[in-house]
Structure formats: C-alpha cells, structure tokens
C-alpha positions in Angstrom: -10.2 32.2 -22.8 -7.4 29.6 -22.5 -7.8 26.0 -21.3 -5.6 26.5 -18.2 -8.5 26.9 -15.8 -10.1 23.8 -17.2 -6.9 21.9 -16.8 -6.6 23.0 -13.2 -10.2 21.9 -12.5 -9.5 18.5 -14.2 -6.3 18.0 -12.2 -8.2 18.8 -8.9 -10.9 16.3 -9.9 -8.3 13.6 -10.6 -6.6 14.3 -7.2 -9.8 12.8 -5.7 -9.4 9.5 -7.6 -7.5 6.9 -5.5 -5.8 3.7 -6.3 -8.1 1.3 -4.3 -5.3 -0.9 -3.1 -2.6 1.7 -2.5 -4.8 4.4 -1.0 -3.1 7.2 -2.8 -4.3 9.6 -5.5 -3.6 8.4 -9.0 -2.0 11.9 -9.6 0.5 11.4 -6.7 1.4 7.9 -8.0 2.1 9.2 -11.5 -0.6 7.1 -13.1 -1.9 10.1 -15.1 0.1 10.0 -18.3 -1.4 12.9 -20.0 -4.3 15.3 -19.8 -5.6 17.4 -22.7 -8.5 19.8 -22.6 -10.1 21.3 -25.7 -11.4 24.9 -25.7 -14.9 23.4 -25.9 -14.5 21.5 -22.7 -13.7 17.9 -23.9 -11.3 16.2 -21.5 -9.0 13.5 -22.8 -6.9 11.6 -20.2 -4.4 8.7 -20.7 -3.7 6.6 -17.7 -0.8 4.1 -17.2 -0.1 1.4 -14.6 3.1 -0.1 -13.1 2.7 -3.3 -15.1 0.6 -4.6 -18.0 -0.9 -7.3 -15.8 -2.4 -5.3 -13.0 -5.7 -6.9 -12.0 -8.4 -5.9 -14.5 -10.9 -5.1 -11.7 -8.4 -2.6 -10.1 -7.7 -1.1 -13.5 -11.3 -0.7 -14.3 -12.1 0.9 -10.9 -9.5 3.6 -11.5 -10.4 4.4 -15.1 -14.1 4.4 -14.3 -13.5 6.6 -11.2 -11.4 9.0 -13.3 -14.2 9.3 -15.9 -16.8 9.9 -13.2 -14.7 12.5 -11.5 -14.2 14.5 -14.8 -17.8 14.0 -15.9 -18.9 15.7 -12.7 -17.2 18.9 -13.7 -19.8 21.5 -14.9 -17.3 22.6 -17.6 -17.1 19.1 -19.1 -18.8 18.7 -22.5 -17.2 15.3 -23.0 -14.8 13.0 -21.3 -12.5 10.4 -22.8 -10.4 8.2 -20.5 -8.0 5.8 -22.1 -5.9 3.1 -20.3 -2.6 2.5 -22.0 -0.4 -0.6 -22.3 -2.5 -3.0 -20.2 -3.3 -6.5 -21.4 -7.0 -5.6 -21.2 -6.7 -2.1 -22.4 -8.8 -2.6 -25.5 -11.6 -4.3 -23.6 -11.6 -1.8 -20.8 -11.5 1.2 -23.1 -14.4 -0.1 -25.3 -16.5 -0.8 -22.2 -15.8 2.6 -20.7 -16.6 4.4 -24.0 -19.9 2.6 -24.2 -20.7 3.1 -20.5 -21.2 -0.6 -20.3 -20.2 -0.9 -16.6 -17.9 -3.5 -15.1 -20.2 -6.5 -15.7 -21.1 -5.3 -19.1 -17.4 -5.0 -20.0 -16.2 -8.3 -18.5 -19.4 -10.4 -18.6 -19.1 -13.8 -16.8 -15.6 -13.0 -15.8 -16.8 -10.2 -13.5 -17.3 -12.7 -10.6 -16.9 -10.1 -7.8 -19.1 -7.1 -7.5 -17.0 -4.0 -8.0 -18.6 -2.1 -5.2 -17.9 -5.0 -2.8 -14.2 -4.8 -3.9 -14.2 -1.0 -3.4 -15.6 -1.4 0.1 -13.0 -4.0 1.0 -10.1 -1.7 0.2 -11.8 1.3 1.8 -12.0 -0.6 5.0 -8.3 -1.4 4.8 -7.6 2.2 4.2 -9.6 3.1 7.2 -7.7 0.6 9.3 -4.4 2.1 8.3 -5.6 5.6 8.9 -6.8 4.6 12.3 -3.4 3.2 13.2 -1.6 6.3 12.0 -3.6 8.6 14.2 -3.4 6.4 17.3 0.3 5.7 16.9 1.0 9.4 16.5 -1.0 10.1 19.7 1.0 7.5 21.6 4.2 9.0 20.5 3.1 12.5 21.5 2.0 11.5 25.0 4.5 9.3 27.0 1.9 8.8 29.7 -0.6 7.3 27.4 -0.6 3.4 27.4 -1.9 1.3 24.5 -4.9 0.1 26.6 -5.9 3.8 27.1 -6.6 4.0 23.4 -9.8 2.1 24.1 -11.3 5.4 25.4 -9.9 7.8 22.7 -12.5 9.6 20.7 -12.3 11.7 17.5 -12.4 14.8 19.7 -9.2 13.6 21.4 -7.2 13.6 18.2 -5.2 16.8 17.2 -6.0 18.9 14.3 -3.6 17.3 11.8 -3.4 15.8 8.3 -3.6 12.3 9.8 -6.8 13.1 11.6 -8.4 14.7 8.5 -7.4 11.6 6.5 -9.1 9.4 9.2 -12.3 11.4 9.0 -12.4 11.0 5.3 -11.9 7.3 5.4 -14.5 6.9 8.1 -17.0 8.8 6.0 -16.1 6.6 3.0 -17.2 3.4 4.8 -20.3 5.0 6.5 -18.9 5.5 10.0 -19.7 8.5 12.2 -17.5 11.6 12.2 -19.1 12.9 15.4 -16.5 14.1 18.0 -17.6 11.6 20.6 -17.2 8.5 18.4 -14.5 6.1 19.5 -11.4 5.9 17.2 -10.4 2.3 17.5 -13.4 0.4 16.0 -14.1 -2.4 13.7 -15.4 -2.1 10.2 -19.0 -1.4 11.5 -18.0 1.2 14.0 -18.1 -1.0 17.2 -15.3 -0.3 19.7 -13.0 -3.2 20.5 -12.8 -4.5 24.1 -10.1 -2.9 26.2 -8.1 -6.1 26.5 -8.0 -6.5 22.7 -6.5 -3.1 22.0 -2.8 -4.1 21.7 -3.7 -7.0 19.4 -6.0 -4.8 17.2 -3.4 -2.1 17.0 -0.7 -4.5 15.9 -3.0 -5.9 13.2 -3.8 -2.3 12.0 -0.1 -1.5 11.9 0.5 -4.6 9.7 -2.3 -3.4 7.3 -0.8 0.1 7.1 2.8 -1.2 6.5 1.5 -3.5 3.8 -0.3 -0.7 2.0 2.7 1.6 2.2 5.1 -1.1 1.1 2.9 -1.9 -1.9 2.7 1.8 -2.8 6.5 2.1 -2.7 6.9 -1.0 -4.8 4.4 0.2 -7.4 6.0 3.6 -7.6 9.4 1.9 -8.4 7.8 -0.4 -11.0 6.2 2.6 -12.7 9.5 4.5 -12.9 11.2 1.4 -14.3 8.5 1.0 -16.9 8.1 4.7 -17.7 11.3 6.6 -16.7 9.6 9.9 -17.3 7.0 9.2 -14.7 9.4 10.2 -11.9 8.5 13.8 -12.7 4.8 13.1 -12.2 5.1 11.4 -8.8 4.5 13.5 -5.7 7.1 13.2 -3.0 6.1 10.7 -0.3 5.6 11.7 3.3 7.8 10.0 5.9 7.0 6.3 6.5 4.0 5.8 8.7 2.5 9.2 8.0 1.3 8.9 4.3 -1.8 10.9 3.6 -3.5 11.9 0.4 -2.9 15.1 -1.5 -6.2 16.6 -0.3 -5.2 16.0 3.3 -1.8 17.6 2.9 -3.5 20.7 1.4 -5.4 21.2 4.6 -8.9 20.0 4.0 -11.3 21.2 6.6 -13.1 18.2 8.4 
C-alpha cells in the first residue's frame, strides 16, 4: 500500500491549522514547505514563514498546532514538525521535539500565556466573520437598514460559506450556534444595543479589513522570500469574503 492516502489525510489535517493572526489555513497561505510520509506512518513536515523575525509566539502556535493535528491521526506512528529559516528555529524545534510546551521552550520570555493569545485572535476572527455575514445580508436586501441588524439571528442568515465560517468561529470562542442566537454580539455573546449597531459594524469592518490586509501582505512577503511558494498558495476569494478552505468545501454546520 502506497503513502498517498496517508498524505491526503495529513493534508486534510493541516487544512485545519490556522495562522492565528491572519485567520487562514497554513496550507492556503503556503506555509507548508514540504510533507513526507513514511510507509510506517511517520509524518515529517517542514514549515516556513514570510520573514525570519515573525513573532516567536505566533510561530510556536502554528508549529505546535500542526504537530497536534497530525498526531491526532490514527495512522500516525510518529510526527516531526520542523520550522525552517526563523531566528528561533533551533529553539522552537528542540522544544517541540521534547514536548516541552511554550513555557518550557521559552522560559521566562514566555510572558503571555499562549492560550490567552490564541483566544485574542479567535475573537478577532469572529468579529471579522460576523461583519462579513452581516454586510452580505445588507447588500442582499435593500430594505434592510443597519439598525435592523440588531434583531438578526443565526436563523436569518443564508446557507453560505460566510455563515458556516461564522458558526465555526462562534464555536471556537464558546458562543452558541443555536438558530435563535443574535449575530451581532460582543466577545461574550451579549447583543449590542440597537443605537450602537452602526458603530459596532464599522469597528468590525476595520478588524476584517486589517486581517485581510495583513494576509495579503504576508502572502506577498512569502512569495518574495520563497518564489516557489506561489504554487502552494490557494487563490484568495474576493475582498471582503475570505473564508477558510474547509468553509469553501461546504462544511455542514
């Protein structure tokens, strides 16, 4: 039996690993430099980043998440994830190989808890996904005013990739996916007052534009640093409608 089924399973697992700041799969971004699978089920992955000075905590999050995703495959007998060409590559790779964890790898330098950092970026991703869904709804219904978004629930959203992306991001930060739940809410799931809706929507739009702009910039940086990475980057959706690979493939909520 060849290794192709194992490689497909590994690719699918890596599709679920997101850059925490850019809110895109590392596979779409071209961060997976190589993937090798032995007949015995040992997965070896090399990751690359747009610059050598990407924040070590972001870098560690991605390589640790990649290792966890691959280690969760029943076919995996071993997993080796290696970060290439980063100023902290040696340190991160040693810590990951030893399962030392973030604090065990960086010691006193690990001032911020990694899970706290992850939650911060997941909340930003939720804010951007919320804006995408509501802006699309406004564009599809000329009779709908911004203030009316105060009453919109998940049941009011169409079956669409943006809606599925929103549901995934709500789940990631512990918010309800129930159909009657309000869409425009704060990080803890509390709806905003009706008179704050335009302001909150503008703020959410600025978060979404910032995330998408950073993603575009990082893609360009990666192609400059590694010209061959252009072949590994997935085409981007139109501006304002970026969703992850899993959403495009039609995930069922």
